[in-house]
N, C-alpha and C positions, 0 to 999 in steps of 0.2 A: 381886650385879647386874653384869648382862650390860653394856658400852656398847655400842650399836648404833646405826644409822644404818637406817631407814626411807628406801624410797624408792615412789612413787608416781607412776605416770603415767596419767590418768586418761581418760575417754571421751570430755572435751574433746579431747585430742588437742593439748593447748596446751604442753605441756614435762613436765618431773623436778621432781618436788617431794622434798626432800631434808631429813631432820630426824635430828637426833643427841637419842636419848634410855637413859638407867641405868634399865634395868627388869630382875626376873626373870622378867616376864608377868603374875605377879600384882599387882603394885603397882609403882608408879613413881617412883623417887626422885628424878631431876632431867630437867628438858628443856632442853635445848641448842642451838645454835645450829640456823636452819633455812635452805634459800636454794632458789630455782625457776632452774632453766635451762630455757629455754624452747626447742621444737625450732625449725629453720631452717623457712625456707616450704617447702623443698622436701622435708625429711624429712615435716613437716605434712601436705602433698600425700598424698605415697607413702602415709601411715597412710590417711588417710582414703579412696584409692584399694585399700587392701587389706580395709576394712571389705565394699566391694563384691563381693569375691569370694573371700571368706572361707570360703563355703562349699565352693566349688568348686577351691582351690587345693589343691597339694600336698606335704608335706615335700619339700624339695628345689629344689622352683621357686625359679629366680633372683631372681626380684624381690622373694618371699619374703625369701629368703637376705639381698638388701641390706637390705633394710628392717634385718632381726632385727642386720646387724653393725651399722649405723648408730644405731639405737635403743639396741645394747648399749654402745657406744661414749662414746653421751652421758649413761648414766648410769653410767660407769667416769668421765665426767670430773667429774660431779655430786657422787660420792664423793670423789674429790680435792681438790675444790674444798671440802666441808664439812671433809671430814680437815683441813684447814691451819686452818678457821676454828676448828673447835673446839682445837685444839692452841695457838691463838694468843690467842683466849678463856679456855678453860677448862685448858689444860695437860693435857688427855686425850687416850686414845689411844681407839679403835674395835676390838670385839671381834667384829661380827656384822654384817652388812648384810641386812635384809630387801627383797625382792628380787620386786614384785607383777609385772612387765612390763606388758605391752601388752595388754589385752582385744583382741581380735579378732573372736571368735566368742564367743556366753553362749547355749547351747541347752539348758538343762536339759530333763529328762523331766516332760511335763506330763499332770495325767488320761489316762487314754484311749491315752499313747503306748506304740509296742509297742519301739521301741529303746531302747536309751540314753541318756542325755541326754549333751551333749557342753560343755565350758569350754575356749578355745582364750587364754594365755595366752604371747604371743611374746616371746624376749629369751635372751639365751645366759646361763645363769647359771655355767656352767663358766670363759668365757671371762672372764666380769665378774669372778670368785674371782681367776683367773691375774692380772690387771690392776691388782687392788685389794690381792692377796698376803690376803685375808680370806674367811671361810666365808661362803659367800649360802645363806639360808634362800629357796627359793622354791618354785612350786607349791602353792599355798594352797587353791587350790580343789577339784581335783580328785577327792581321797578322799572331801571330801563328796560331789560330782556323782556319783560311783561306787556310795554308798550309796543315791541316790534321794535325795538334796536336792539345793538350789536352788546349790548353791556361792556365795550372797551373800545379803542383805552377811554382809561377814567381820569389819567394823569394831563392828558392838554391843556384844561385851565389855569392849572397850576405853572405850566411853562408859562405862560400866557404871564401869569403875576409876575415870573423870575426875568422874562425878557422884558421885561417894558420900555428899558431903555436901551439895547440894544437894534443895531441897524436889522433893517427886514427888508424883504421877506428871508425867512428865516428857517430851517428844519433841524428838529431835535430828534435826535433818532435815539432810541433804549436797545442796547441789544442783551437782552435778556435768552432765555430759552427761546420764545420768539422775538422776533424784533416787531417795533412798532415805532411808527415818527410821526410827529406833529409838526405842521407846518404852518409858520403866524406870518399874517403877509400884513403890510405895511400901515393895511387901516384897520387891523385887526381881528381881521376875518382868520379862522382857524378850521382846518382842513386835517385830519385823524385817523389811522387805520396801522392795521397790522401788516407789517410789508412781508411776511414768509417766516421757514425758518431760521433762526440764528443759532445762538450755543446750544441747543436741546438736540439736536442729531448730533451735532458734532462731540459733546458728552458722552452720548452714547454709545460711540464710535470708539472714542478716547478708552471707555471702561471693558467694551469686547475686546478690543484688539492691542490695548496697551497697558491695562489693568490698571489706570489712576483715572479719578473723578471725571477730569478734564485734559485739555490738551494744553496743557502749562508751558504759558510762553512762545505758544503755537507751532513749537519745536516738531511736532508732528506736520503737521500741516507745510511749515516749511520747508521739509524735507522729500516733498512729495511735488506732484506735478499735476494739476487737475486736469481731469478727463474728459477730451473734448464731446465724445459721444454721449457718457451721460448728461456732462453738463447741457447738452443740446436736447436731449429728452425731458427733462425736468423744467428747462427755459420755457417747453408749449404748455408745461399746465395752467390750464383756466386761471386760477387764481391771481396770476400777475397780469394778467389782462383787463379782469373784473374791476368795474370801477368800486371806489370806496361810498358808502359804507360797508367795512368789512372785518372780519377779524377772525381768527383761528386758535383753535386746540391747541396743545403741545403737541400731538401724534398726528396732526391732520396731513404731513406729506409722507408719513413713516411707511405706505403703501408703494406711495409715485417713489419714494427712494429704492424702494425693492425693484419695481418693476422697472424703473431706469436702471440695471443691473449694477448700484453704487454697491452692492455687498460682495462683487467680484472684484471690487480693486485691492490691490494694495494697501495695509495701513496707511502710509503714507502719502500714496495718492486720493483714497477716500476722504482722508480728511482735508488734503489739498483742493478735492470738489467740493467738497459739502462748504470750505470758505469763501469759493468763488459761487456757488451756487447763491451763499447768503448777501455777498456782494452784489451781486447780480438781481435776485429779488428788491435792494433799498432803490438799485437803479430804475428798476420797472415802476417803483412807486414814486419816481419822481415824475414821470409820466402823467401821475394824476394833481399833481399842480395847479393852481390857477398861473404862479406865476414862478419862474426858476427862482430859489434859494441864493443868498448870497454867501453862505457857509453852511455845513454839516456840524453838528456841535453834535457830539458821542457822548451816550454814559450807559453804565452796565457793563457788567463781566466782560462785552467783547472787545470795548475798548482798550481792555487789556493785554489784548493777543495780537501780536505785532503781526502774524500772518492776516487778522480780518482786518487791520487795519491800515495795511498795504493792499490789500483787495480791494479795500470801498475807497481810498485815496486813487488807484489803475482804473475804477468804473466811473467814479462821480465825474463830474464836472467842477462843481465848486469845491473850494477847501475842506476836508474832512480835517475835523478836530476834536480833541476830548475837551468834555464841557468843562475843567479845569483852568481854561485859558479864559473864560470871562468868569471865574469866581464862585462857578458849584463846584459841590461834592459829589460827583460823578456815583461813588460806594452808596452813598445816603440818599440819592435823589427820589428815590422813589418811596423810600422810607419816609422822608419830608413830606413828599405830595400826599401820604395820605394822613398826615397829620394835619395836612391845611383842612382836606377832605372831611375827615372829623369835625372839623369847626362849621366849614359848608353842612354837613347833615344837623348839627346842632342848632346852627341858625335858620334850617331851611333853604338856603341856598343853592339853586341846580350845580348839578354832578357831571349831566353831560346835556349834549345840543345836539341839535340836526346835523353840524360838520364833523362833529367826533365819532357820533356812534350812530347816527340816521335817526335819533329821537325824532316825535312828532314837533317837538316844542322844544324847550329848557324846561329838563326835569330834573326834581329834587330824587333822592333817592338814600339808602340808607334807616339802618334804625338804632337806639340806643338802649343797650342795656344797663340798666343799674344806676337810671339818673332816677335823681330825688324822690 
């Protein structure tokens, strides 16, 4: 078993999640402490700006280089803080870091594309390895995209390990900036894909209209009503009907939201409409499952939004529950997963599969920097 620290900085751009896991990549021994280090407001603002310019920016750009340095430094701080906590609580060391980096562009190949796909996670793995003195697994997605896969989602193989003893079929829904779901069948089959926008547009809306980083406790959305006309136009988006495999960039629906007239709504009604649309996207995802799930387990920041959870409960036919109900840590789950994926990378085990990313076969991936 390897003792790993998984790091995740998701599309919500809120900070670094770090979690200690003992694993060989195929099984999980122990789950140790976890923590979150928020990004400072300036870094969060600059990373959000980076999303807008990523398609045109080039490696070596001073703004990009500055963001990467600050981002990597924050990840190094997270590793140092968690190692100290693990030593204090468990008396254990760490062998390997799983470093996802920050996605700034995700453009996998789509049907009819003539150009290859691209996915871009920024972060300096070599600097992180030097700063921590540990080998670092990174670049988890590009091999899958190069082989024609979507490069996302990556976590389903870990969901399957965690859910081994749970009744199935089961759906595990992660609500970050973008939503993604893993369907796990009774015979072990996996189907996974991005459902649609989740917290990302809602966070942007809250910053523009309420001068806050997110809709805390869903208060903005709960004070409004979804606009039926805008929601109807959004529901016609072809992504919802497209079969998996499929995945999204954080900004893929921005144009659709503008053209649907979301910007004309009041702050409260706009937030309520975005929440309703996220729930509709999840319901549409269920149409692509081989069998209906017995329950939906929800992870990610969206599970802490009462408006989002209420909308899901009113839209989905099976019970909707936070993952804590089965003993998982919904705040640390993705970081824990990248600890497991780092071990899979170390041992050469596959990360992606035909049912999760559309990979042509089970594919390994990732690179190790600082390995012996």
